C-alpha positions as CSV (number, residue, x, y, z in Angstrom):
1,X,43.3,60.7,205.0
2,X,45.9,63.6,205.3
3,X,44.8,65.0,202.0
4,X,41.2,64.8,203.0
5,X,41.9,66.7,206.3
6,X,43.7,69.5,204.4
7,X,40.9,69.8,201.8
8,X,38.7,72.3,203.7
9,X,41.8,74.5,204.4
10,X,42.8,74.4,200.8
11,X,39.3,75.4,199.8
12,X,39.4,78.4,202.2
13,X,42.9,79.4,200.8
14,X,41.5,79.1,197.2
15,X,38.6,81.3,198.1
16,X,40.9,83.9,199.8
17,X,43.2,84.0,196.7
18,X,40.2,84.4,194.4
19,X,38.8,87.3,196.5
20,X,41.8,88.7,198.4
21,X,41.3,90.9,201.5
22,X,42.8,94.3,200.6
23,X,44.6,94.4,204.0
24,X,46.1,90.9,203.4
25,X,47.1,91.9,199.9
26,X,48.8,95.1,201.0
27,X,50.8,93.2,203.7
28,X,51.8,90.6,201.1
29,X,52.9,93.4,198.7
30,X,54.9,95.1,201.4
31,X,56.6,91.9,202.3
32,X,57.5,91.2,198.7
33,X,58.9,94.8,198.4
34,X,61.0,94.3,201.5
35,X,62.3,90.9,200.2
36,X,63.2,92.5,196.8
37,X,65.0,95.4,198.6
38,X,67.0,93.0,200.8
39,X,68.0,90.9,197.7
40,X,69.1,93.9,195.7
41,X,71.1,95.2,198.7
42,X,72.8,91.8,199.1
43,X,73.5,91.7,195.4
44,X,75.1,95.2,195.4
45,X,77.1,94.4,198.6
46,X,78.1,91.1,197.2
47,X,79.4,92.7,194.0
48,X,81.3,95.3,196.1
49,X,82.8,92.7,198.5
50,X,83.7,90.6,195.4
51,X,85.9,93.5,194.2
52,X,88.9,93.1,196.5
53,X,91.6,94.6,194.3
54,X,93.4,97.9,194.8
55,X,95.1,98.9,191.6
56,X,98.3,101.0,191.6
57,X,98.3,103.1,188.4
58,X,100.5,105.9,187.1
59,X,103.2,106.8,184.5
60,X,106.6,105.1,184.3
61,X,109.0,106.1,187.1
62,X,106.2,107.5,189.3
63,X,107.4,105.1,192.0
64,X,104.5,102.5,192.0
65,X,106.7,99.4,192.3
66,X,108.7,100.8,195.2
67,X,105.4,101.9,196.9
68,X,104.1,98.3,196.3
69,X,107.2,96.7,197.8
70,X,107.3,99.1,200.8
71,X,103.6,98.5,201.6
72,X,104.1,94.8,201.6
73,X,107.5,94.4,203.2
74,X,108.4,97.8,204.7
75,X,111.9,97.4,203.0
76,X,113.5,99.5,200.4
77,X,114.5,97.7,197.1
78,X,115.8,98.8,193.8
79,X,113.2,98.6,191.1
80,X,113.1,98.7,187.4
81,X,110.3,99.6,184.9
82,X,107.6,96.9,185.2
83,X,106.4,95.2,182.0
84,X,103.8,93.0,183.7
85,X,101.6,93.2,186.8
86,X,102.5,92.1,190.3
87,X,99.9,91.3,192.9
88,X,100.0,90.3,196.6
89,X,97.7,90.3,199.6
90,X,98.0,93.4,201.8
91,X,96.8,93.1,205.4
92,X,95.5,96.2,207.0
93,X,97.6,96.7,210.1
94,X,94.8,97.6,212.5
95,X,92.9,94.4,211.7
96,X,94.9,91.4,210.4
97,X,91.7,89.7,209.1
98,X,91.0,92.6,206.8
99,X,92.9,92.5,203.5
100,X,92.9,93.6,199.9
101,X,94.8,92.5,196.9
102,X,97.3,95.1,195.8
103,X,98.0,95.0,192.1
104,X,100.9,97.0,190.6
105,X,100.3,97.7,186.9
106,X,102.9,98.7,184.4
107,X,103.0,102.5,183.6
108,X,104.5,102.2,180.1
109,X,102.3,103.9,177.5
110,X,102.0,100.8,175.3
111,X,101.0,98.5,178.2
112,X,99.0,100.5,180.7
113,X,95.6,100.5,179.1
114,X,95.6,96.7,178.3
115,X,96.5,96.0,181.9
116,X,93.8,98.4,183.2
117,X,91.3,96.6,180.9
118,X,92.3,93.2,182.5
119,X,91.8,94.3,186.1
120,X,89.4,97.2,186.2
121,X,86.3,95.1,186.9
122,X,87.9,93.8,190.1
123,X,88.9,97.2,191.4
124,X,87.6,98.2,194.8
125,X,89.9,101.2,194.8
126,X,92.5,102.8,192.6
127,X,95.8,104.5,193.8
128,X,97.0,106.8,191.0
129,X,100.6,107.5,191.7
130,X,102.1,110.8,190.6
131,X,105.8,111.8,190.5
132,X,105.6,115.1,192.4
133,X,109.1,116.1,191.2
134,X,108.6,115.6,187.5
135,X,104.9,116.7,187.6
136,X,105.3,120.1,185.9
137,X,107.0,118.4,183.0
138,X,104.6,115.4,182.8
139,X,101.3,117.1,183.7
140,X,99.8,116.6,180.2
141,X,100.7,112.8,180.1
142,X,99.5,112.4,183.7
143,X,96.2,114.1,182.9
144,X,95.8,112.1,179.6
145,X,96.2,108.7,181.4
146,X,93.9,109.8,184.3
147,X,91.3,111.0,181.8
148,X,91.3,107.5,180.1
149,X,90.8,105.9,183.5
150,X,88.0,108.3,184.5
151,X,85.9,108.0,181.3
152,X,86.1,104.2,181.3
153,X,82.5,102.8,181.5
154,X,83.4,100.1,184.0
155,X,85.2,102.5,186.3
156,X,82.3,105.0,186.1
157,X,79.7,102.3,186.8
158,X,81.6,100.7,189.8
159,X,82.9,104.0,191.0
160,X,85.9,102.6,193.0
161,X,87.4,105.0,195.6
162,X,90.3,107.0,194.0
163,X,93.4,108.2,195.7
164,X,95.9,110.5,194.0
165,X,99.2,109.7,195.7
166,X,101.7,112.5,195.2
167,X,104.9,110.6,195.6
168,X,108.6,111.6,196.1
169,X,107.7,114.3,198.6
170,X,111.2,113.7,200.2
171,X,112.7,115.8,197.3
172,X,112.7,119.6,197.9
173,X,111.5,120.3,194.3
174,X,108.3,118.2,194.8
175,X,105.0,119.9,194.1
176,X,102.4,120.0,196.8
177,X,99.2,117.9,196.6
178,X,97.1,121.1,196.4
179,X,99.0,122.4,193.4
180,X,98.9,118.9,191.7
181,X,95.1,118.8,192.2
182,X,94.6,122.3,190.7
183,X,96.8,121.6,187.7
184,X,95.1,118.3,187.0
185,X,91.6,119.8,187.2
186,X,92.7,122.4,184.7
187,X,94.3,119.9,182.3
188,X,91.3,117.5,182.6
189,X,89.0,120.4,181.8
190,X,91.0,121.2,178.7
191,X,91.0,117.5,177.7
192,X,87.3,117.3,178.2
193,X,86.7,120.3,176.0
194,X,88.9,119.0,173.1
195,X,87.5,115.5,173.4
196,X,83.9,116.5,173.4
197,X,84.6,118.6,170.3
198,X,86.0,115.6,168.5
199,X,83.7,114.1,165.8
200,X,83.1,110.8,167.6
201,X,80.9,110.9,170.7
202,X,82.6,107.9,172.3
203,X,86.0,107.8,173.9
204,X,88.5,105.1,172.6
205,X,87.9,103.1,175.8
206,X,84.2,102.9,175.1
207,X,83.2,105.3,177.8
208,X,81.3,108.5,177.5
209,X,83.3,111.5,176.4
210,X,81.6,113.7,178.9
211,X,83.6,114.1,182.2
212,X,82.1,115.9,185.2
213,X,79.2,118.4,184.8
214,X,78.2,120.0,181.5
215,X,78.7,123.7,181.4
216,X,80.9,123.8,184.5
217,X,84.7,123.8,184.8
218,X,85.8,120.3,185.8
219,X,86.7,119.5,189.4
220,X,87.1,116.1,191.1
221,X,84.0,116.5,193.3
222,X,81.9,116.1,190.1
223,X,82.9,112.4,189.7
224,X,80.8,109.5,190.9
225,X,83.6,108.2,193.1
226,X,85.2,109.7,196.1
227,X,88.6,111.3,195.2
228,X,91.3,112.1,197.8
229,X,94.8,113.4,197.6
230,X,97.8,112.5,199.8
231,X,101.4,113.4,199.9
232,X,103.8,110.5,200.4
233,X,107.3,109.2,199.8
234,X,108.0,105.6,199.0
235,X,111.7,106.3,199.4
236,X,111.3,108.2,202.7
237,X,113.4,111.2,203.9
238,X,116.2,108.9,205.1
239,X,116.4,107.2,201.8
240,X,117.2,103.5,201.6
241,X,118.1,103.2,205.3
242,X,114.9,104.7,206.7
243,X,111.2,103.9,206.5
244,X,108.8,105.1,203.8
245,X,106.7,108.1,204.6
246,X,103.1,107.2,203.6
247,X,100.9,107.2,206.7
248,X,98.1,109.0,204.7
249,X,98.2,106.2,202.2
250,X,98.1,103.4,204.8
251,X,95.1,105.2,206.6
252,X,93.3,105.4,203.3
253,X,93.9,101.7,202.5
254,X,92.5,100.8,205.9
255,X,89.4,102.8,205.2
256,X,88.7,101.3,201.8
257,X,89.5,97.7,202.7
């Protein structure tokens, strides 16, 4: 009975589908396009919100582990060179329900790339910690490691926000964030030239050898991710007794969380 009652309607629908009304068809196509757009947007958002990690990278003795401890507990503690990763949930002070996973990665030359390999796909943001006091001496090593991070194909594709944290600003010999940015741009430009002249077109990490824009001197604005610089001090001007001085870093973390 029910099937019989539906039959005339089904017949009408079959006729409509055989000879579709152009207006109906365009509405249907528009609806399909909207549905696909929404699904794609959700997919992209889902992938981004699935990346909850903020990686702390940098050379040995840049102060990553102390920064990590200070952000989580506020307290000073003696640290030694890390040989493995440490991770913990960091809650953004302005909104206790918003959090990210901070992951402190070893800075030792023989370990840092394998740890980056392990965690890079989960990175929502990267804090690259620089020792502002030893910077002049270490500039080539800092640029080398940063270059390896920036040409990594996963990092380029996901484009996590990048903060260069110029640490140890409590020491009078510390270089300013502005100078560190200028020197790094110069060094990365040199590295880019020498790397693209190398016989192999691919970098060791599997990323493209080209960094920034072809035919132009490198600067950070050419990268697919947003790059910012802050000055900070994990030790703080009062040393072990006082608080750390990293308001800029905390603001940035609240923004990317």
